[in-house]
Structure formats: structure tokens, C-alpha cells
N, C-alpha and C positions, 0 to 999 in steps of 0.2 A: 387465635392463631392456629390451634389444633383443628378447629372446625374448617378453617380455610384450607389447610393442608389436606384434610380428608376430602373436601369438595374438589380441590384441584386434582387430587389423585383419582377420584371417581370420574371426573371429566376426561382425564387422560386415558382411562380405560375405555370409555365410550367413544373416544376419538377414533379408535381403530375401526369401529363399526360404521360410524357416520360422521366423517370429517366435516362435511358441509354444514351440518346442524350443530355439532359440538364445538367447533373452533370458535364461533362467535360467543358462545356461552363461556368458554374458557377465558377468552380475552376480556369479556365483561367482568368476570370474577377477579382477574388479576390486573385490571386496568389501572388501579391506583398505583401499584408497584411499577407497572410499565410506564406510566406517565411521569413518575418521579425519576426513573432511570432515563427516559427519553429527554426530559427537560435538562437534566444535568449534562448528558452527552451532547445534546444539540448546542448548548452554550459553550461547552468545553471544546468542541470541534470547530467553533467559529462558523457555524452553519448560517448565521444571519437570520433575518426576519422572514426570508422567503421559504424556509423549511421550518414550520412550526412543530411544536411538541406533538400535537395531534396528528400532523402529517407524517411525522416519523413513525409513530405507532401504527398509523394506517398503512404506511408503506411496508413496515415489518409484517403486519398482518397479511397483506397481499402476497408478500414473498412466501410466507408460510402456507397460505391457502393454495397458491398456485404450484408449489413445489411438491414433488413426489417423495415426501418424507416417510421414513419408516415410523412405526409406532413409537411414541415417547415412552421410555422405560419408567420414568418417574418425573417428579416436578423439577428435580435437578437437571435432568436432560432437557426438559421444556425450557427452563430459564436459560440454559446454555445456548440452545438453538435460537431463542428469542434475542439474546444478546448478540449472537452472531448475525442474525438478520438485521438488527439495528446497525451493526458495524458495516455490513454490506451496503445498506442504504446510505450511510454517511460517506463511505468510500466512493460510491457511485456519484453522490452529490458533489464531492470534492473534485472528482475527475471532470464532471460537467463544468464546474466553475473554472477549472484550469483550462479546459478547452475554450470556454468563452473568453477568458483573459488572453488567450493566445490567438484570438481572432475567430476561431470556430468557422473558418472558411470565408469570412467576410473581409472585404477590402479594408486596408488600414485607415485609421482615422488620425487626425492630429491630436496632440495631447490636450489642447484647449477644448476640443469637442467631445473628448471621452468622458463618460460619466462614471466616476469611481464610487461605487456604492459602499465602499468600506470592506469589501471582501478581499482579504490579503491572500494572494496566490501562494505566498510562502507558507501560510497556515495549511492550505490544501496540500501542498507538496510534502509538508512534514507529516500530515495525516497518512498520505500514501506511503511514505517511508516507514512509518510505524506499522502500517498494515503488512508491508513486505516482511519486516522484522518479526512480526507476530506469526506470520505463516512459516517462517524459518524455525522459530521457537517451537511451534506446534509439531513440526516434523521431528525434532529431537527430544522435546520434553512436553508431551501432550497435557499432562496435569498442570504444569506451570502456565501453559498457554490458556487453558480453560479457566484457571484462577484469574489471569489477567483480563480475559473477556468479561468475567463476572464482576470484577472490581472496576475496570476502566470503562467498559461499555455498558455494564449492567448497573454500576453504582452501588453494589451490595457491600455491606460492612464485613469485617473479618468474621464476626459471629455468624452472619447469614451465609457467607461463603463456606465456612466450616460445616454448617448444617447441610447445605446443598451438596457439598463434595464428600460429606461423611468423614471429615477429618477434624482434628483438634484445632482450636483457634490459634494455638502457638505454631502449628504446622502451616497454617495459612500465612502467618506473619513471616516465617522462615522462607516459605515458597515465594512470597512477594519480594523479599530481599534478593533471592536468587534470580527471579524473573527480571527485576529491575536491573540487576547487574548484567545479566545476559543481554537485555535489550539495549542498555547503555553502550556496551561493547559493539553490538551489531549496528547501532545507529552512528557510532563514531567511525566505523570502517568505510 
């Protein structure tokens, strides 16, 4: 674990000088973690079979490689940005599914001829509501929002989040309760 942290930190420093060469090496090093996170989030968001775990990681990679991002301060910053990129991919995917369910500009079909592939538009709408609530939480309590990103979209444990945010595990648990309460109220409104 310590060797991996050192390797990630070294690659993050190199990333400033040569993003094109270093980002693939960084993703290769942390691919196991990212795959675990992506699998969990893909299934939790109801993304279906058309958005595979590998596709989610690749889309997040493309977002990060195309973006004009500042240098990553540390691995905590990298994981937070990677979790945000996965969230954006899932949100974009949910929006596309909702657009398709609403016709996407195509003439209406009868119910008998429509092919329901099991993608529930209510799930996609709920994901968009959660995204809006998270944006609002980030505006008022950035650390709580970052913790939610790491836990919900990143799939990290309390211990891992504490290590990434440099806080005690008990603080992570308290922040999770605060964030859940805040999000619950925001989603009920």
C-alpha cells in the first residue's frame, strides 16, 4: 500500500510535465481501484449493460485527458477528480437515457411496438435529482460533498476516505451522517 501511494504520488508530480505520457501510467497503476469503484457505481446507478465498467473507466479517462485540469496536489485530489469524472459520465448517461425515453425527437410509437430494455426513467431522474442536490451541498459544505463523492461515486470505505481527506475515521462517519441528512432534506423539497 505504501509503495502504491508513493508511486501514485510520483506519477502525479510527473503529470504536470507530461500529461499525455503520465496519465495512462497513472490509470494503469490505480485501475484495480477504479474498476472496483466503477463496477459498484455502474450497478448502483442502474446504468444497464450498455455502459460497462470498462466503458465507465474509459469515459472518465477521456474526460480527464481532454480537460484542462490544474496539477493534482496529491492522490486525494486525484481520486476526488476521478470520482467526479465518473459521476459526470453517469449523469450524462442518465440524461441520454431520459432523452431517449422521452422520444429523443423521434415520432411516437405504440406501446406494443416499444422495446423496454429495463432502463427505468425514474432511476435516471432520481440520479439527476441527487446530482443537483450534491451541487447544492458542494456550494455550502464542500468537505461534506467531497466525502459523498468519494463514498457514493468512489466506493471508498470510511478508513480510505479518512486517509484521503486527512481526517479521522470518526469524522468521516459524522460527516456522512450530516451529508445524508442534508441530502435527505434537499431531496424531499
